PyMOL Python script that loads the backbone (N, CA, C, O; Angstrom):
from pymol import cmd

cmd.read_pdbstr("""\
ATOM      1  N   MET A   1      13.162 -11.448 -26.225  1.00  0.00           N
ATOM      2  CA  MET A   1      12.566 -10.433 -25.376  1.00  0.00           C
ATOM      3  C   MET A   1      13.674  -9.561 -24.790  1.00  0.00           C
ATOM      4  O   MET A   1      14.720 -10.070 -24.388  1.00  0.00           O
ATOM      5  N   ASN A   2      13.452  -8.279 -24.742  1.00  0.00           N
ATOM      6  CA  ASN A   2      14.442  -7.324 -24.260  1.00  0.00           C
ATOM      7  C   ASN A   2      14.289  -7.137 -22.746  1.00  0.00           C
ATOM      8  O   ASN A   2      13.481  -6.332 -22.284  1.00  0.00           O
ATOM      9  N   TRP A   3      15.080  -7.899 -21.989  1.00  0.00           N
ATOM     10  CA  TRP A   3      14.972  -7.867 -20.527  1.00  0.00           C
ATOM     11  C   TRP A   3      15.423  -6.544 -19.945  1.00  0.00           C
ATOM     12  O   TRP A   3      14.921  -6.116 -18.905  1.00  0.00           O
ATOM     13  N   GLU A   4      16.360  -5.898 -20.603  1.00  0.00           N
ATOM     14  CA  GLU A   4      16.829  -4.605 -20.114  1.00  0.00           C
ATOM     15  C   GLU A   4      15.713  -3.565 -20.164  1.00  0.00           C
ATOM     16  O   GLU A   4      15.539  -2.792 -19.222  1.00  0.00           O
ATOM     17  N   ALA A   5      14.958  -3.546 -21.261  1.00  0.00           N
ATOM     18  CA  ALA A   5      13.845  -2.607 -21.377  1.00  0.00           C
ATOM     19  C   ALA A   5      12.777  -2.904 -20.332  1.00  0.00           C
ATOM     20  O   ALA A   5      12.179  -1.981 -19.779  1.00  0.00           O
ATOM     21  N   ILE A   6      12.536  -4.168 -20.060  1.00  0.00           N
ATOM     22  CA  ILE A   6      11.556  -4.538 -19.034  1.00  0.00           C
ATOM     23  C   ILE A   6      12.031  -4.087 -17.656  1.00  0.00           C
ATOM     24  O   ILE A   6      11.233  -3.611 -16.848  1.00  0.00           O
ATOM     25  N   PHE A   7      13.341  -4.236 -17.384  1.00  0.00           N
ATOM     26  CA  PHE A   7      13.896  -3.762 -16.116  1.00  0.00           C
ATOM     27  C   PHE A   7      13.684  -2.259 -15.966  1.00  0.00           C
ATOM     28  O   PHE A   7      13.239  -1.796 -14.916  1.00  0.00           O
ATOM     29  N   TRP A   8      14.003  -1.491 -17.019  1.00  0.00           N
ATOM     30  CA  TRP A   8      13.850  -0.038 -16.950  1.00  0.00           C
ATOM     31  C   TRP A   8      12.384   0.369 -16.829  1.00  0.00           C
ATOM     32  O   TRP A   8      12.064   1.352 -16.161  1.00  0.00           O
ATOM     33  N   LEU A   9      11.493  -0.385 -17.475  1.00  0.00           N
ATOM     34  CA  LEU A   9      10.064  -0.112 -17.337  1.00  0.00           C
ATOM     35  C   LEU A   9       9.618  -0.320 -15.899  1.00  0.00           C
ATOM     36  O   LEU A   9       8.871   0.493 -15.354  1.00  0.00           O
ATOM     37  N   ALA A  10      10.071  -1.405 -15.282  1.00  0.00           N
ATOM     38  CA  ALA A  10       9.738  -1.658 -13.874  1.00  0.00           C
ATOM     39  C   ALA A  10      10.299  -0.555 -12.987  1.00  0.00           C
ATOM     40  O   ALA A  10       9.630  -0.096 -12.062  1.00  0.00           O
ATOM     41  N   ALA A  11      11.533  -0.127 -13.270  1.00  0.00           N
ATOM     42  CA  ALA A  11      12.134   0.955 -12.488  1.00  0.00           C
ATOM     43  C   ALA A  11      11.324   2.239 -12.643  1.00  0.00           C
ATOM     44  O   ALA A  11      11.103   2.956 -11.667  1.00  0.00           O
ATOM     45  N   MET A  12      10.882   2.530 -13.859  1.00  0.00           N
ATOM     46  CA  MET A  12      10.095   3.733 -14.095  1.00  0.00           C
ATOM     47  C   MET A  12       8.793   3.697 -13.306  1.00  0.00           C
ATOM     48  O   MET A  12       8.402   4.697 -12.704  1.00  0.00           O
ATOM     49  N   VAL A  13       8.126   2.556 -13.307  1.00  0.00           N
ATOM     50  CA  VAL A  13       6.873   2.422 -12.561  1.00  0.00           C
ATOM     51  C   VAL A  13       7.125   2.612 -11.069  1.00  0.00           C
ATOM     52  O   VAL A  13       6.334   3.264 -10.387  1.00  0.00           O
ATOM     53  N   ILE A  14       8.209   2.055 -10.562  1.00  0.00           N
ATOM     54  CA  ILE A  14       8.534   2.193  -9.139  1.00  0.00           C
ATOM     55  C   ILE A  14       8.818   3.656  -8.795  1.00  0.00           C
ATOM     56  O   ILE A  14       8.340   4.160  -7.779  1.00  0.00           O
ATOM     57  N   PHE A  15       9.588   4.330  -9.630  1.00  0.00           N
ATOM     58  CA  PHE A  15       9.877   5.745  -9.376  1.00  0.00           C
ATOM     59  C   PHE A  15       8.606   6.589  -9.439  1.00  0.00           C
ATOM     60  O   PHE A  15       8.445   7.519  -8.649  1.00  0.00           O
ATOM     61  N   MET A  16       7.707   6.279 -10.364  1.00  0.00           N
ATOM     62  CA  MET A  16       6.448   7.026 -10.453  1.00  0.00           C
ATOM     63  C   MET A  16       5.578   6.772  -9.235  1.00  0.00           C
ATOM     64  O   MET A  16       4.939   7.696  -8.732  1.00  0.00           O
ATOM     65  N   ALA A  17       5.539   5.537  -8.753  1.00  0.00           N
ATOM     66  CA  ALA A  17       4.771   5.219  -7.552  1.00  0.00           C
ATOM     67  C   ALA A  17       5.359   5.930  -6.341  1.00  0.00           C
ATOM     68  O   ALA A  17       4.621   6.443  -5.499  1.00  0.00           O
ATOM     69  N   ALA A  18       6.683   5.961  -6.251  1.00  0.00           N
ATOM     70  CA  ALA A  18       7.335   6.658  -5.142  1.00  0.00           C
ATOM     71  C   ALA A  18       7.010   8.148  -5.176  1.00  0.00           C
ATOM     72  O   ALA A  18       6.777   8.760  -4.133  1.00  0.00           O
ATOM     73  N   GLU A  19       6.995   8.724  -6.359  1.00  0.00           N
ATOM     74  CA  GLU A  19       6.664  10.143  -6.483  1.00  0.00           C
ATOM     75  C   GLU A  19       5.215  10.400  -6.095  1.00  0.00           C
ATOM     76  O   GLU A  19       4.908  11.408  -5.459  1.00  0.00           O
ATOM     77  N   ALA A  20       4.335   9.501  -6.472  1.00  0.00           N
ATOM     78  CA  ALA A  20       2.923   9.662  -6.123  1.00  0.00           C
ATOM     79  C   ALA A  20       2.714   9.588  -4.619  1.00  0.00           C
ATOM     80  O   ALA A  20       1.817  10.239  -4.085  1.00  0.00           O
ATOM     81  N   MET A  21       3.534   8.799  -3.932  1.00  0.00           N
ATOM     82  CA  MET A  21       3.389   8.671  -2.482  1.00  0.00           C
ATOM     83  C   MET A  21       4.037   9.824  -1.727  1.00  0.00           C
ATOM     84  O   MET A  21       3.580  10.180  -0.640  1.00  0.00           O
ATOM     85  N   THR A  22       5.093  10.413  -2.282  1.00  0.00           N
ATOM     86  CA  THR A  22       5.827  11.430  -1.532  1.00  0.00           C
ATOM     87  C   THR A  22       5.584  12.851  -2.014  1.00  0.00           C
ATOM     88  O   THR A  22       5.613  13.775  -1.201  1.00  0.00           O
ATOM     89  N   VAL A  23       5.353  13.057  -3.269  1.00  0.00           N
ATOM     90  CA  VAL A  23       5.140  14.362  -3.900  1.00  0.00           C
ATOM     91  C   VAL A  23       6.266  15.346  -3.549  1.00  0.00           C
ATOM     92  O   VAL A  23       6.006  16.502  -3.214  1.00  0.00           O
ATOM     93  N   THR A  24       7.519  14.876  -3.629  1.00  0.00           N
ATOM     94  CA  THR A  24       8.663  15.729  -3.325  1.00  0.00           C
ATOM     95  C   THR A  24       9.397  16.200  -4.574  1.00  0.00           C
ATOM     96  O   THR A  24      10.382  16.931  -4.472  1.00  0.00           O
ATOM     97  N   LEU A  25       8.939  15.798  -5.729  1.00  0.00           N
ATOM     98  CA  LEU A  25       9.551  16.141  -7.012  1.00  0.00           C
ATOM     99  C   LEU A  25      11.010  15.704  -7.092  1.00  0.00           C
ATOM    100  O   LEU A  25      11.859  16.433  -7.604  1.00  0.00           O
ATOM    101  N   VAL A  26      11.288  14.525  -6.589  1.00  0.00           N
ATOM    102  CA  VAL A  26      12.618  13.943  -6.723  1.00  0.00           C
ATOM    103  C   VAL A  26      12.536  12.699  -7.596  1.00  0.00           C
ATOM    104  O   VAL A  26      13.301  12.560  -8.550  1.00  0.00           O
ATOM    105  N   SER A  27      11.633  11.810  -7.285  1.00  0.00           N
ATOM    106  CA  SER A  27      11.541  10.527  -7.991  1.00  0.00           C
ATOM    107  C   SER A  27      11.088  10.669  -9.432  1.00  0.00           C
ATOM    108  O   SER A  27      11.421   9.828 -10.267  1.00  0.00           O
ATOM    109  N   ILE A  28      10.342  11.705  -9.741  1.00  0.00           N
ATOM    110  CA  ILE A  28       9.814  11.852 -11.098  1.00  0.00           C
ATOM    111  C   ILE A  28      10.945  12.012 -12.119  1.00  0.00           C
ATOM    112  O   ILE A  28      10.827  11.554 -13.255  1.00  0.00           O
ATOM    113  N   TRP A  29      12.020  12.652 -11.719  1.00  0.00           N
ATOM    114  CA  TRP A  29      13.139  12.848 -12.639  1.00  0.00           C
ATOM    115  C   TRP A  29      13.840  11.529 -12.925  1.00  0.00           C
ATOM    116  O   TRP A  29      14.351  11.323 -14.025  1.00  0.00           O
ATOM    117  N   PHE A  30      13.866  10.634 -11.941  1.00  0.00           N
ATOM    118  CA  PHE A  30      14.442   9.314 -12.159  1.00  0.00           C
ATOM    119  C   PHE A  30      13.536   8.478 -13.062  1.00  0.00           C
ATOM    120  O   PHE A  30      14.017   7.636 -13.820  1.00  0.00           O
ATOM    121  N   ALA A  31      12.237   8.709 -12.979  1.00  0.00           N
ATOM    122  CA  ALA A  31      11.312   8.029 -13.888  1.00  0.00           C
ATOM    123  C   ALA A  31      11.567   8.460 -15.330  1.00  0.00           C
ATOM    124  O   ALA A  31      11.533   7.636 -16.244  1.00  0.00           O
ATOM    125  N   VAL A  32      11.819   9.740 -15.528  1.00  0.00           N
ATOM    126  CA  VAL A  32      12.133  10.241 -16.873  1.00  0.00           C
ATOM    127  C   VAL A  32      13.464   9.667 -17.347  1.00  0.00           C
ATOM    128  O   VAL A  32      13.612   9.320 -18.519  1.00  0.00           O
ATOM    129  N   GLY A  33      14.422   9.567 -16.445  1.00  0.00           N
ATOM    130  CA  GLY A  33      15.701   8.952 -16.786  1.00  0.00           C
ATOM    131  C   GLY A  33      15.532   7.499 -17.197  1.00  0.00           C
ATOM    132  O   GLY A  33      16.180   7.029 -18.132  1.00  0.00           O
ATOM    133  N   ALA A  34      14.655   6.790 -16.492  1.00  0.00           N
ATOM    134  CA  ALA A  34      14.373   5.395 -16.840  1.00  0.00           C
ATOM    135  C   ALA A  34      13.713   5.305 -18.211  1.00  0.00           C
ATOM    136  O   ALA A  34      13.977   4.367 -18.963  1.00  0.00           O
ATOM    137  N   LEU A  35      12.863   6.264 -18.541  1.00  0.00           N
ATOM    138  CA  LEU A  35      12.249   6.295 -19.870  1.00  0.00           C
ATOM    139  C   LEU A  35      13.316   6.455 -20.954  1.00  0.00           C
ATOM    140  O   LEU A  35      13.256   5.801 -21.995  1.00  0.00           O
ATOM    141  N   GLY A  36      14.278   7.318 -20.705  1.00  0.00           N
ATOM    142  CA  GLY A  36      15.381   7.464 -21.650  1.00  0.00           C
ATOM    143  C   GLY A  36      16.172   6.175 -21.795  1.00  0.00           C
ATOM    144  O   GLY A  36      16.576   5.808 -22.898  1.00  0.00           O
ATOM    145  N   ALA A  37      16.391   5.488 -20.679  1.00  0.00           N
ATOM    146  CA  ALA A  37      17.125   4.216 -20.719  1.00  0.00           C
ATOM    147  C   ALA A  37      16.328   3.149 -21.462  1.00  0.00           C
ATOM    148  O   ALA A  37      16.913   2.300 -22.135  1.00  0.00           O
ATOM    149  N   ILE A  38      15.003   3.181 -21.348  1.00  0.00           N
ATOM    150  CA  ILE A  38      14.164   2.250 -22.104  1.00  0.00           C
ATOM    151  C   ILE A  38      14.381   2.466 -23.605  1.00  0.00           C
ATOM    152  O   ILE A  38      14.556   1.510 -24.360  1.00  0.00           O
ATOM    153  N   LEU A  39      14.367   3.724 -24.021  1.00  0.00           N
ATOM    154  CA  LEU A  39      14.557   4.024 -25.443  1.00  0.00           C
ATOM    155  C   LEU A  39      15.919   3.551 -25.930  1.00  0.00           C
ATOM    156  O   LEU A  39      16.032   3.007 -27.029  1.00  0.00           O
ATOM    157  N   VAL A  40      16.950   3.753 -25.125  1.00  0.00           N
ATOM    158  CA  VAL A  40      18.291   3.290 -25.503  1.00  0.00           C
ATOM    159  C   VAL A  40      18.310   1.770 -25.602  1.00  0.00           C
ATOM    160  O   VAL A  40      18.892   1.215 -26.534  1.00  0.00           O
ATOM    161  N   ALA A  41      17.670   1.087 -24.636  1.00  0.00           N
ATOM    162  CA  ALA A  41      17.628  -0.380 -24.645  1.00  0.00           C
ATOM    163  C   ALA A  41      16.906  -0.895 -25.886  1.00  0.00           C
ATOM    164  O   ALA A  41      17.351  -1.856 -26.514  1.00  0.00           O
ATOM    165  N   LEU A  42      15.798  -0.257 -26.236  1.00  0.00           N
ATOM    166  CA  LEU A  42      15.038  -0.693 -27.414  1.00  0.00           C
ATOM    167  C   LEU A  42      15.780  -0.435 -28.718  1.00  0.00           C
ATOM    168  O   LEU A  42      15.571  -1.137 -29.708  1.00  0.00           O
ATOM    169  N   LEU A  43      16.648   0.575 -28.716  1.00  0.00           N
ATOM    170  CA  LEU A  43      17.437   0.881 -29.909  1.00  0.00           C
ATOM    171  C   LEU A  43      18.724   0.069 -29.980  1.00  0.00           C
ATOM    172  O   LEU A  43      19.506   0.215 -30.919  1.00  0.00           O
ATOM    173  N   GLY A  44      18.941  -0.791 -28.978  1.00  0.00           N
ATOM    174  CA  GLY A  44      20.084  -1.689 -29.016  1.00  0.00           C
ATOM    175  C   GLY A  44      21.329  -1.201 -28.310  1.00  0.00           C
ATOM    176  O   GLY A  44      22.394  -1.799 -28.460  1.00  0.00           O
ATOM    177  N   GLY A  45      21.222  -0.131 -27.544  1.00  0.00           N
ATOM    178  CA  GLY A  45      22.369   0.384 -26.811  1.00  0.00           C
ATOM    179  C   GLY A  45      22.772  -0.557 -25.686  1.00  0.00           C
ATOM    180  O   GLY A  45      21.928  -1.260 -25.130  1.00  0.00           O
ATOM    181  N   GLY A  46      24.025  -0.572 -25.355  1.00  0.00           N
ATOM    182  CA  GLY A  46      24.536  -1.434 -24.298  1.00  0.00           C
ATOM    183  C   GLY A  46      24.147  -0.951 -22.907  1.00  0.00           C
ATOM    184  O   GLY A  46      23.619   0.148 -22.736  1.00  0.00           O
ATOM    185  N   LEU A  47      24.414  -1.784 -21.934  1.00  0.00           N
ATOM    186  CA  LEU A  47      24.040  -1.481 -20.554  1.00  0.00           C
ATOM    187  C   LEU A  47      24.738  -0.228 -20.034  1.00  0.00           C
ATOM    188  O   LEU A  47      24.122   0.575 -19.333  1.00  0.00           O
ATOM    189  N   ILE A  48      25.995  -0.056 -20.365  1.00  0.00           N
ATOM    190  CA  ILE A  48      26.745   1.131 -19.918  1.00  0.00           C
ATOM    191  C   ILE A  48      26.084   2.396 -20.460  1.00  0.00           C
ATOM    192  O   ILE A  48      25.927   3.374 -19.729  1.00  0.00           O
ATOM    193  N   LEU A  49      25.699   2.383 -21.726  1.00  0.00           N
ATOM    194  CA  LEU A  49      25.027   3.542 -22.322  1.00  0.00           C
ATOM    195  C   LEU A  49      23.670   3.773 -21.674  1.00  0.00           C
ATOM    196  O   LEU A  49      23.291   4.920 -21.438  1.00  0.00           O
ATOM    197  N   GLN A  50      22.936   2.713 -21.383  1.00  0.00           N
ATOM    198  CA  GLN A  50      21.635   2.839 -20.727  1.00  0.00           C
ATOM    199  C   GLN A  50      21.773   3.503 -19.361  1.00  0.00           C
ATOM    200  O   GLN A  50      21.022   4.420 -19.029  1.00  0.00           O
ATOM    201  N   VAL A  51      22.727   3.039 -18.581  1.00  0.00           N
ATOM    202  CA  VAL A  51      22.932   3.598 -17.241  1.00  0.00           C
ATOM    203  C   VAL A  51      23.398   5.048 -17.345  1.00  0.00           C
ATOM    204  O   VAL A  51      22.986   5.891 -16.548  1.00  0.00           O
ATOM    205  N   THR A  52      24.256   5.341 -18.326  1.00  0.00           N
ATOM    206  CA  THR A  52      24.736   6.708 -18.522  1.00  0.00           C
ATOM    207  C   THR A  52      23.586   7.643 -18.882  1.00  0.00           C
ATOM    208  O   THR A  52      23.484   8.739 -18.330  1.00  0.00           O
ATOM    209  N   VAL A  53      22.728   7.224 -19.795  1.00  0.00           N
ATOM    210  CA  VAL A  53      21.574   8.052 -20.182  1.00  0.00           C
ATOM    211  C   VAL A  53      20.638   8.227 -18.993  1.00  0.00           C
ATOM    212  O   VAL A  53      20.141   9.327 -18.752  1.00  0.00           O
ATOM    213  N   PHE A  54      20.396   7.160 -18.254  1.00  0.00           N
ATOM    214  CA  PHE A  54      19.534   7.236 -17.068  1.00  0.00           C
ATOM    215  C   PHE A  54      20.065   8.269 -16.079  1.00  0.00           C
ATOM    216  O   PHE A  54      19.329   9.158 -15.653  1.00  0.00           O
ATOM    217  N   LEU A  55      21.328   8.156 -15.718  1.00  0.00           N
ATOM    218  CA  LEU A  55      21.909   9.066 -14.731  1.00  0.00           C
ATOM    219  C   LEU A  55      21.990  10.494 -15.251  1.00  0.00           C
ATOM    220  O   LEU A  55      21.701  11.441 -14.520  1.00  0.00           O
ATOM    221  N   ALA A  56      22.380  10.651 -16.501  1.00  0.00           N
ATOM    222  CA  ALA A  56      22.500  11.993 -17.072  1.00  0.00           C
ATOM    223  C   ALA A  56      21.152  12.701 -17.107  1.00  0.00           C
ATOM    224  O   ALA A  56      21.045  13.848 -16.673  1.00  0.00           O
ATOM    225  N   LEU A  57      20.135  12.038 -17.612  1.00  0.00           N
ATOM    226  CA  LEU A  57      18.806  12.651 -17.655  1.00  0.00           C
ATOM    227  C   LEU A  57      18.291  12.965 -16.255  1.00  0.00           C
ATOM    228  O   LEU A  57      17.790  14.061 -16.004  1.00  0.00           O
ATOM    229  N   ALA A  58      18.412  12.016 -15.360  1.00  0.00           N
ATOM    230  CA  ALA A  58      17.889  12.205 -14.007  1.00  0.00           C
ATOM    231  C   ALA A  58      18.583  13.368 -13.302  1.00  0.00           C
ATOM    232  O   ALA A  58      17.918  14.213 -12.703  1.00  0.00           O
ATOM    233  N   VAL A  59      19.892  13.417 -13.367  1.00  0.00           N
ATOM    234  CA  VAL A  59      20.632  14.468 -12.658  1.00  0.00           C
ATOM    235  C   VAL A  59      20.404  15.833 -13.303  1.00  0.00           C
ATOM    236  O   VAL A  59      20.182  16.818 -12.598  1.00  0.00           O
ATOM    237  N   VAL A  60      20.456  15.902 -14.628  1.00  0.00           N
ATOM    238  CA  VAL A  60      20.250  17.184 -15.301  1.00  0.00           C
ATOM    239  C   VAL A  60      18.847  17.718 -15.025  1.00  0.00           C
ATOM    240  O   VAL A  60      18.687  18.901 -14.723  1.00  0.00           O
ATOM    241  N   LEU A  61      17.847  16.876 -15.123  1.00  0.00           N
ATOM    242  CA  LEU A  61      16.480  17.326 -14.862  1.00  0.00           C
ATOM    243  C   LEU A  61      16.269  17.684 -13.399  1.00  0.00           C
ATOM    244  O   LEU A  61      15.605  18.674 -13.091  1.00  0.00           O
ATOM    245  N   LEU A  62      16.822  16.897 -12.509  1.00  0.00           N
ATOM    246  CA  LEU A  62      16.697  17.180 -11.075  1.00  0.00           C
ATOM    247  C   LEU A  62      17.315  18.525 -10.745  1.00  0.00           C
ATOM    248  O   LEU A  62      16.694  19.353 -10.079  1.00  0.00           O
ATOM    249  N   MET A  63      18.532  18.746 -11.207  1.00  0.00           N
ATOM    250  CA  MET A  63      19.230  19.994 -10.893  1.00  0.00           C
ATOM    251  C   MET A  63      18.634  21.187 -11.643  1.00  0.00           C
ATOM    252  O   MET A  63      18.577  22.291 -11.101  1.00  0.00           O
ATOM    253  N   GLY A  64      18.199  20.977 -12.860  1.00  0.00           N
ATOM    254  CA  GLY A  64      17.746  22.087 -13.677  1.00  0.00           C
ATOM    255  C   GLY A  64      16.298  22.482 -13.525  1.00  0.00           C
ATOM    256  O   GLY A  64      15.957  23.658 -13.646  1.00  0.00           O
ATOM    257  N   LEU A  65      15.441  21.510 -13.260  1.00  0.00           N
ATOM    258  CA  LEU A  65      14.011  21.809 -13.282  1.00  0.00           C
ATOM    259  C   LEU A  65      13.301  21.717 -11.939  1.00  0.00           C
ATOM    260  O   LEU A  65      12.188  22.225 -11.803  1.00  0.00           O
ATOM    261  N   ARG A  66      13.903  21.092 -10.959  1.00  0.00           N
ATOM    262  CA  ARG A  66      13.201  20.878  -9.694  1.00  0.00           C
ATOM    263  C   ARG A  66      12.763  22.199  -9.058  1.00  0.00           C
ATOM    264  O   ARG A  66      11.616  22.325  -8.629  1.00  0.00           O
ATOM    265  N   GLY A  67      13.646  23.165  -8.996  1.00  0.00           N
ATOM    266  CA  GLY A  67      13.305  24.447  -8.387  1.00  0.00           C
ATOM    267  C   GLY A  67      12.205  25.175  -9.133  1.00  0.00           C
ATOM    268  O   GLY A  67      11.301  25.746  -8.522  1.00  0.00           O
ATOM    269  N   VAL A  68      12.284  25.155 -10.457  1.00  0.00           N
ATOM    270  CA  VAL A  68      11.282  25.837 -11.282  1.00  0.00           C
ATOM    271  C   VAL A  68       9.915  25.186 -11.097  1.00  0.00           C
ATOM    272  O   VAL A  68       8.918  25.873 -10.874  1.00  0.00           O
ATOM    273  N   VAL A  69       9.874  23.873 -11.189  1.00  0.00           N
ATOM    274  CA  VAL A  69       8.601  23.161 -11.056  1.00  0.00           C
ATOM    275  C   VAL A  69       8.057  23.293  -9.646  1.00  0.00           C
ATOM    276  O   VAL A  69       6.856  23.488  -9.459  1.00  0.00           O
ATOM    277  N   ARG A  70       8.919  23.190  -8.662  1.00  0.00           N
ATOM    278  CA  ARG A  70       8.470  23.288  -7.271  1.00  0.00           C
ATOM    279  C   ARG A  70       7.878  24.659  -6.988  1.00  0.00           C
ATOM    280  O   ARG A  70       6.897  24.770  -6.253  1.00  0.00           O
ATOM    281  N   LYS A  71       8.462  25.702  -7.560  1.00  0.00           N
ATOM    282  CA  LYS A  71       7.962  27.063  -7.345  1.00  0.00           C
ATOM    283  C   LYS A  71       6.536  27.208  -7.887  1.00  0.00           C
ATOM    284  O   LYS A  71       5.711  27.907  -7.298  1.00  0.00           O
ATOM    285  N   HIS A  72       6.256  26.552  -8.997  1.00  0.00           N
ATOM    286  CA  HIS A  72       4.933  26.675  -9.609  1.00  0.00           C
ATOM    287  C   HIS A  72       3.892  25.754  -9.019  1.00  0.00           C
ATOM    288  O   HIS A  72       2.697  26.020  -9.146  1.00  0.00           O
ATOM    289  N   PHE A  73       4.314  24.670  -8.372  1.00  0.00           N
ATOM    290  CA  PHE A  73       3.364  23.714  -7.844  1.00  0.00           C
ATOM    291  C   PHE A  73       3.255  23.699  -6.321  1.00  0.00           C
ATOM    292  O   PHE A  73       2.436  22.957  -5.778  1.00  0.00           O
ATOM    293  N   THR A  74       4.046  24.485  -5.629  1.00  0.00           N
ATOM    294  CA  THR A  74       3.960  24.554  -4.176  1.00  0.00           C
ATOM    295  C   THR A  74       2.863  25.530  -3.816  1.00  0.00           C
ATOM    296  O   THR A  74       2.891  26.681  -4.251  1.00  0.00           O
ATOM    297  N   PRO A  75       1.881  25.082  -3.017  1.00  0.00           N
ATOM    298  CA  PRO A  75       0.793  25.997  -2.644  1.00  0.00           C
ATOM    299  C   PRO A  75       1.299  27.103  -1.733  1.00  0.00           C
ATOM    300  O   PRO A  75       2.115  26.871  -0.842  1.00  0.00           O
ATOM    301  N   ARG A  76       0.806  28.295  -1.970  1.00  0.00           N
ATOM    302  CA  ARG A  76       1.175  29.439  -1.144  1.00  0.00           C
ATOM    303  C   ARG A  76       0.131  29.617  -0.054  1.00  0.00           C
ATOM    304  O   ARG A  76      -1.073  29.565  -0.302  1.00  0.00           O
ATOM    305  N   ILE A  77       0.614  29.823   1.129  1.00  0.00           N
ATOM    306  CA  ILE A  77      -0.321  29.970   2.276  1.00  0.00           C
ATOM    307  C   ILE A  77      -0.333  31.407   2.729  1.00  0.00           C
ATOM    308  O   ILE A  77      -1.044  31.751   3.673  1.00  0.00           O
TER     309      ILE A  77
END
""", "prot")
cmd.dss("prot")
cmd.show_as("cartoon", "prot")
cmd.util.cbc("prot")
cmd.orient("prot")
């Protein structure tokens, strides 16, 4: 059994739950990063590569897409 993939799956669920509770568009990017780490774990990548993919995806998506997505989903009053 691939315990690393199970860990990343649990992390993804936690990040998604946190995003559902806060709706700040921060945790969702970490959930996507965890999904990338799951794929690396299932393909046999080592822990260092998993953590690198997780952090890279999360940071790039957070910095690159948060403003764009927030602009389209923030209600205008």
